[in-house]
C-alpha positions in Angstrom: 34.0 21.8 8.4 34.6 18.5 7.1 34.9 15.3 8.9 36.0 17.8 12.1 38.2 20.1 10.5 38.1 23.2 9.1 37.5 24.0 5.6 41.0 25.8 5.2 42.7 22.9 7.6 43.6 25.0 10.2 42.8 25.1 13.6 41.8 27.9 15.7 42.5 28.8 19.5 39.3 29.2 21.7 39.9 32.0 24.3 36.9 33.9 25.9 34.3 32.2 24.1 36.0 33.5 20.7 37.9 31.4 17.8 41.0 33.0 17.2 43.6 32.4 15.0 46.9 32.2 16.2 48.7 35.5 16.4 52.0 34.0 15.4 50.3 33.2 12.2 52.3 30.1 12.8 50.9 26.0 12.3 52.5 22.7 13.1 51.4 19.9 10.8 49.2 17.0 12.4 50.2 13.5 10.6 48.1 10.9 10.2 50.5 8.2 11.9 48.4 5.3 9.6 50.0 7.1 6.5 52.1 10.0 7.1 49.7 12.2 5.4 48.3 15.5 7.1 45.3 15.7 8.7 45.6 19.3 9.0 47.4 22.2 10.7 47.6 22.6 14.7 47.6 26.6 15.8 50.8 27.2 17.5 49.8 29.4 20.1 52.3 32.3 22.7 52.9 32.6 25.9 50.7 36.2 25.6 47.8 33.8 24.2 48.2 31.6 27.2 48.0 34.6 29.5 45.0 35.9 27.7 43.4 32.3 28.2 43.8 32.8 32.0 42.5 36.4 31.7 39.4 35.0 30.2 39.5 32.1 32.8 39.8 34.4 35.7 37.0 36.7 34.5 34.6 34.1 34.3 35.8 32.6 37.8 33.4 34.2 40.0 29.9 33.8 38.0 30.9 30.3 37.0 31.5 29.3 40.4 28.2 30.8 41.5 25.9 29.1 39.0 23.7 26.9 40.3 24.4 23.3 40.3 21.9 22.4 38.7 22.2 24.5 35.8 25.9 23.5 35.5 24.9 20.1 35.4 22.3 21.0 32.3 25.2 22.5 30.4 27.5 19.4 31.2 24.5 16.9 30.0 23.5 18.8 26.6 27.4 18.6 25.5 26.9 14.7 26.3 24.3 14.4 24.1 26.2 16.7 21.5 29.2 14.3 21.8 26.7 11.0 21.4 25.2 12.4 18.4 28.7 13.3 16.9 30.0 9.8 17.7 31.3 8.9 14.3 33.0 12.0 13.5 34.8 12.1 16.6 36.0 8.9 16.4 37.3 9.3 13.2 39.1 12.3 14.4 40.6 10.2 16.9 41.6 7.7 14.6 43.2 10.3 12.4 44.8 12.4 14.8 46.5 9.3 16.7 46.4 6.5 14.5 43.5 4.5 17.4 42.0 1.9 15.7 38.4 3.2 14.9 36.7 0.5 16.8 38.6 1.3 20.3 38.0 5.0 19.2 34.5 4.6 19.0 34.4 3.1 22.6 36.4 6.3 23.6 33.8 8.8 22.3 31.4 6.5 24.5 33.5 6.5 27.4 33.6 10.8 27.0 29.9 11.1 26.9 29.6 9.1 30.1 32.3 11.3 31.7 30.7 14.1 31.4 27.1 12.6 32.1 29.0 11.1 35.7 30.2 14.6 36.2 26.8 16.2 36.1 25.2 13.3 38.6 28.4 13.9 41.1 27.2 17.5 41.3 24.6 16.2 43.7 27.0 14.7 46.2 29.6 17.3 46.3 28.7 18.3 49.5 30.3 18.5 53.1 29.1 17.6 56.3 28.1 18.8 59.8 30.0 18.2 63.3 28.5 17.9 66.9 30.0 21.4 68.1 28.9 20.4 71.5 31.0 16.9 71.5 34.1 19.4 71.9 34.9 21.1 75.1 37.1 23.7 73.6 36.4 26.7 73.0 33.8 27.2 75.2 30.0 27.7 74.3 30.1 24.8 71.8 26.5 24.3 73.2 25.0 27.3 71.1 26.9 26.5 68.3 26.3 24.8 64.3 29.6 23.5 62.4 29.8 22.3 59.1 32.0 22.2 56.2 31.2 23.4 52.6 33.6 22.6 49.3 34.1 26.1 47.3 35.7 25.5 43.5 39.3 26.1 43.9 39.7 28.4 41.1 41.0 28.3 37.4 42.2 24.9 36.4 44.9 24.1 34.1 44.2 20.5 32.2 47.2 19.4 30.2 46.0 16.2 28.1 47.8 13.3 26.2 47.8 11.9 22.8 47.2 8.3 23.5 43.2 9.1 24.6 43.0 12.7 23.3 39.2 13.2 24.3 38.5 10.8 27.4 41.6 11.9 29.3 41.1 15.3 28.4 37.0 15.0 29.5 38.4 13.5 32.8 39.9 16.9 33.5 37.3 19.3 32.1 34.5 17.8 32.9 35.2 17.3 36.6 36.2 20.8 36.9 33.6 22.5 35.4 31.1 20.6 37.4 33.0 21.6 40.7 32.3 25.1 39.4 35.9 25.6 38.2 37.1 27.5 34.9 39.4 26.1 32.7 42.0 26.4 30.6 43.0 23.6 28.4 46.4 22.5 26.5 45.6 19.2 24.3 48.4 17.6 22.7 49.8 19.6 19.7 49.0 15.7 18.0 45.4 15.8 18.3 44.2 19.2 18.5 41.2 18.8 16.2 39.8 16.3 18.8 39.9 18.7 21.7 38.8 21.7 19.9 36.0 19.7 18.9 35.3 19.2 22.5 35.3 22.9 23.2 33.0 23.2 20.2 30.0 21.0 21.9 30.6 22.5 24.9 30.1 25.9 23.6 27.0 24.7 21.8 25.7 23.3 24.9 25.4 26.9 26.5 28.5 27.0 28.8 29.4 30.7 29.3 32.2 32.5 27.9 35.9 32.1 29.4 34.5 28.9 31.6 36.5 27.2 28.9 39.9 28.1 27.1 41.6 25.7 24.6 45.4 26.6 23.8 47.8 24.6 21.7 51.3 24.9 21.5 54.3 24.2 22.7 55.2 22.8 26.9 57.9 25.6 27.0 55.9 28.3 25.9 52.4 27.7 26.6 52.5 25.1 29.5 54.9 26.5 31.6 53.0 30.1 31.2 49.8 28.4 32.8 51.2 26.5 35.2 53.5 29.3 36.9 50.8 31.5 36.4 49.3 32.9 40.1 46.1 33.1 39.0 45.8 28.8 38.1 45.4 27.4 41.6 45.5 23.3 40.0 46.9 21.9 37.6 45.5 18.2 36.3 48.3 16.6 33.8 48.5 12.7 32.4 51.8 12.3 30.4 55.7 11.2 31.1 56.9 11.1 34.8 59.5 13.6 33.6 57.1 16.1 32.4 55.1 15.6 35.4 57.7 16.0 38.2 58.5 19.3 36.3 55.0 20.3 36.5 55.0 19.3 40.2 58.5 21.6 40.9 56.8 24.6 39.1 53.7 24.4 41.0 55.1 24.1 44.0 56.8 27.2 43.8 53.3 29.0 43.6 51.8 26.4 46.2 49.0 25.0 43.7 47.7 21.8 43.7 48.7 19.1 41.4 46.7 15.8 40.0 49.3 13.9 38.1 48.7 10.9 36.3 52.2 9.8 34.9 54.1 6.5 33.5 53.8 3.1 34.9 55.5 -0.2 34.1 52.4 -2.4 35.0 53.4 -5.7 36.1 51.1 -9.1 34.7 51.7 -11.8 37.2 50.7 -15.1 36.5 50.9 -17.9 38.6 51.3 -21.7 37.6 47.6 -22.2 38.6 46.2 -19.3 36.4 43.1 -20.1 34.1 45.6 -20.1 31.1 43.3 -19.4 28.0 42.2 -16.2 29.8 45.6 -15.0 30.8 47.0 -15.0 27.7 44.4 -13.5 25.9 44.2 -10.7 28.7 47.7 -10.5 28.5 47.2 -9.9 24.7 44.8 -7.1 25.0 46.8 -5.5 27.9 50.1 -5.5 25.8 48.9 -5.0 22.3 45.8 -2.7 22.5 46.6 0.6 21.0 49.8 -0.6 19.9 50.8 -0.3 23.8 50.4 3.3 24.2 48.8 3.1 27.4 49.8 4.2 30.8 47.9 0.9 32.1 49.6 -1.8 29.2 50.8 -4.9 30.6 54.4 -3.8 30.4 56.0 -6.9 32.1 54.9 -10.2 31.9 56.0 -11.9 35.3 55.4 -15.5 34.9 55.8 -18.6 37.4 58.8 -20.5 35.7 56.8 -23.8 35.4 54.0 -22.6 32.9 56.4 -19.7 31.4 57.1 -21.7 28.2 53.2 -22.5 27.4 52.5 -19.3 28.4 55.3 -18.0 25.8 54.0 -20.1 23.2 50.5 -19.0 23.4 50.7 -15.6 23.5 53.2 -15.2 20.6 50.7 -17.4 18.4 47.9 -14.9 19.5 50.2 -11.8 18.6 51.3 -13.2 15.5 47.7 -13.7 14.4 46.8 -10.1 15.0 45.7 -7.9 12.4 48.0 -4.9 11.9 46.5 -2.1 9.8 45.5 1.6 9.2 43.5 2.8 11.9 40.7 3.7 9.8 39.8 0.1 9.0 37.5 -1.8 11.1 39.3 -5.2 11.2 42.4 -3.7 12.7 43.3 -4.8 16.2 47.1 -3.0 16.1 47.4 0.1 14.7 50.2 2.7 14.2 52.7 4.4 16.5 52.1 8.0 17.1 55.3 9.2 15.4 58.5 7.4 13.3 60.2 8.2 16.8 58.5 5.8 18.7 58.8 3.2 15.7 62.8 3.6 16.5 62.6 3.2 20.1 61.1 0.0 19.8 63.4 -1.5 17.4 66.2 0.1 20.4 64.4 -1.8 23.2 64.3 -5.2 21.0 67.9 -4.9 20.0 68.9 -4.2 24.0 66.7 -7.2 25.3 68.4 -9.4 22.9 71.8 -7.9 23.7 70.6 -9.4 27.0 69.8 -12.7 25.8 66.4 -12.3 25.5 64.3 -14.4 22.4 62.2 -13.0 20.4 59.1 -15.0 19.7 56.8 -13.0 17.3 57.4 -9.5 15.6 60.5 -7.4 17.1 60.6 -5.7 14.0 58.8 -2.7 11.6 55.7 -3.8 9.7 57.4 -4.4 6.2 56.0 -2.6 3.2 53.4 -0.3 4.1 53.3 3.6 5.2 53.1 4.7 8.7 54.5 4.1 11.9 53.7 0.6 12.4 55.8 -2.2 14.5 54.5 -5.9 14.5 53.2 -7.4 18.2 56.4 -8.6 19.6 56.8 -11.3 22.6 60.2 -11.3 24.1 60.8 -14.4 26.5 63.5 -14.8 28.8 63.7 -10.9 29.3 66.4 -10.3 32.3 65.6 -7.3 34.9 68.3 -5.4 33.7 66.8 -5.2 30.2 65.7 -1.7 29.2 62.2 -2.9 28.0 62.0 -4.3 31.7 62.7 -1.1 33.0 61.7 2.1 31.1 58.1 2.2 29.7 58.2 1.1 26.5 54.8 2.5 25.3 54.8 0.1 22.5 53.2 -3.0 21.3 56.4 -5.3 23.1 55.4 -8.0 25.8 58.4 -8.9 27.3 58.4 -12.2 29.7 60.0 -12.3 33.0 60.0 -15.4 35.2 59.8 -15.8 38.6 60.0 -18.9 40.9 57.6 -18.1 43.9 55.9 -15.3 45.4 58.4 -13.1 46.7 60.4 -13.2 43.7 57.0 -12.3 41.9 56.6 -9.4 44.6 60.2 -8.2 44.6 60.4 -8.0 40.4 56.7 -6.0 40.4 57.9 -3.7 43.3 61.3 -3.4 41.3 60.7 0.3 39.0 60.0 3.5 40.4 56.8 3.0 39.2 53.6 2.2 40.7 50.0 2.5 38.4 48.2 -0.8 38.0 48.8 -4.4 38.4 46.9 -7.6 37.2 47.2 -10.9 38.9 45.9 -14.4 37.5 45.3 -17.1 39.8 42.8 -19.8 40.5 43.8 -19.5 44.3 41.9 -16.2 45.3 44.1 -16.3 48.7 47.4 -16.3 46.9 46.0 -13.5 44.7 45.2 -11.6 47.6 48.5 -11.6 49.4 50.1 -10.7 46.1 47.2 -7.4 45.6 48.3 -6.5 49.1 52.0 -6.3 48.9 52.1 -5.1 45.2 52.4 -1.3 45.5 50.3 0.4 43.0 47.3 2.3 42.6 45.2 -0.5 41.5 45.5 -4.4 41.3 43.1 -6.7 39.3 42.7 -10.3 40.3 42.0 -12.3 37.2 41.2 -9.0 35.0 43.8 -7.1 32.7 46.0 -4.2 33.9 44.1 -1.8 31.7 41.1 -1.8 33.4 39.3 1.5 34.2 36.0 2.3 35.6 35.5 6.2 35.0 33.4 6.9 38.3 36.0 5.4 40.7 39.2 6.4 41.9 42.1 6.1 39.6 45.7 7.0 40.0 49.3 5.7 40.9 52.1 5.7 43.7 55.5 6.3 43.5 56.5 7.8 40.5 52.9 7.2 38.7 51.1 9.9 40.0 49.8 12.1 42.4 46.1 12.8 43.5 43.4 10.7 41.8 41.2 10.8 39.3 37.5 9.4 38.8 34.8 11.8 38.9 33.7 12.5 42.3 37.4 12.4 43.6 38.8 14.2 40.9 36.0 16.9 41.8 37.2 16.7 45.8 40.3 17.4 44.2 39.2 20.4 42.5 37.7 21.9 45.5 38.5 23.2 48.7 37.1 22.8 52.2 35.9 25.5 54.4 34.3 25.2 58.1 31.5 27.5 58.8 30.6 27.9 62.3 27.1 29.5 63.5 27.2 30.9 67.3 23.1 30.8 67.5 22.9 31.7 71.3 21.1 35.4 71.7 20.3 35.0 68.1 
């Protein structure tokens, strides 16, 4: 195996502790977004192999759920150690599979290490609570009862990961599920199978029992639907588009199973006239152009108070034009490629629509000329009306549309004027006004004088409206992945 890719270039499925060639003998090319060259071949699983993965997880359910918490923690910490030791190989895999700049890919690996360590730590806190039985008048006899709750594993968890954080966001699903005593069937993105399969290799090497983690790669129709609709799977945790997330929720709901959905966003970045302008511009650039804007928490709409909008727009355009666009594996790269050619086409369409709606291109607005790969220049659009597509549809690309507002009520109306509500940012020196906006903006998280794309791995993360259901964040995900059971003990005459 070289650079995390098998010698023959073909990935394997991981089912019941075995590395399997797909029964279909079918593979799909994984292409490096920086140059279009093949990284390797992703295995294409069938519905039968998805069911086999659930079979293996179901067989492991009782033994893994009964494994002592300290032993589960030991395995998770050992996996963290193995990922840490493999940092550079895993970072290069991420860079090659999804085009993430190598400096950012290394940070993603570091965060995944922390996620497994945090999950191990949280096992000690995954408990219930006791109740004073004699405080309740009914039923009779409570003076001789002891009441308490425990948290039981929910059962087989289906973890469906996205392309943009192929290691960390999959870890945010796998680690808490395993920590809570649940076996997992993971369906990573077909764009980055080798990162997910290498994670499975590290968990296998850490001593995870057979069947506790299974990895199948394949299409959503054959593989994803089979996993979601199998009655033996009890929770689906998903990160991806709102359209797909709602379809998963509908299918899961027919079987009364729980879901954690982290979906799309149109995260507003609000700049008030008294904002620290240099800091706001720098944060907006990070929020809009980091990983080419392919982040659910990217700053997708820049709402700027009119009297400072001209200065803000000029400064942001200058910063965008100065960013180094290049291949993901180059250390100097600040903005890498988009995931595929279709994403580049979409950026062109959004810019064309915005300019047709009277917006002005201040920076970028086009493909990066003269280089292979899926590159689109960091783009600043000024004077964008609310009716433009880029103000209503999640771009998932390096476009920063500036929308002007006159007062706080106007800012709140625009910020809340989409079906989404993931995260938001407000830049101001007036903390009272900032808190006022934070209370009125409908989002899962609001950051004052920090960018929209902040996330603390240990703290609750998720959206409202069509941005999500449930919460990630280690303790919060583990609570979602367990069932609360009330136990009563009658000690009268015992």
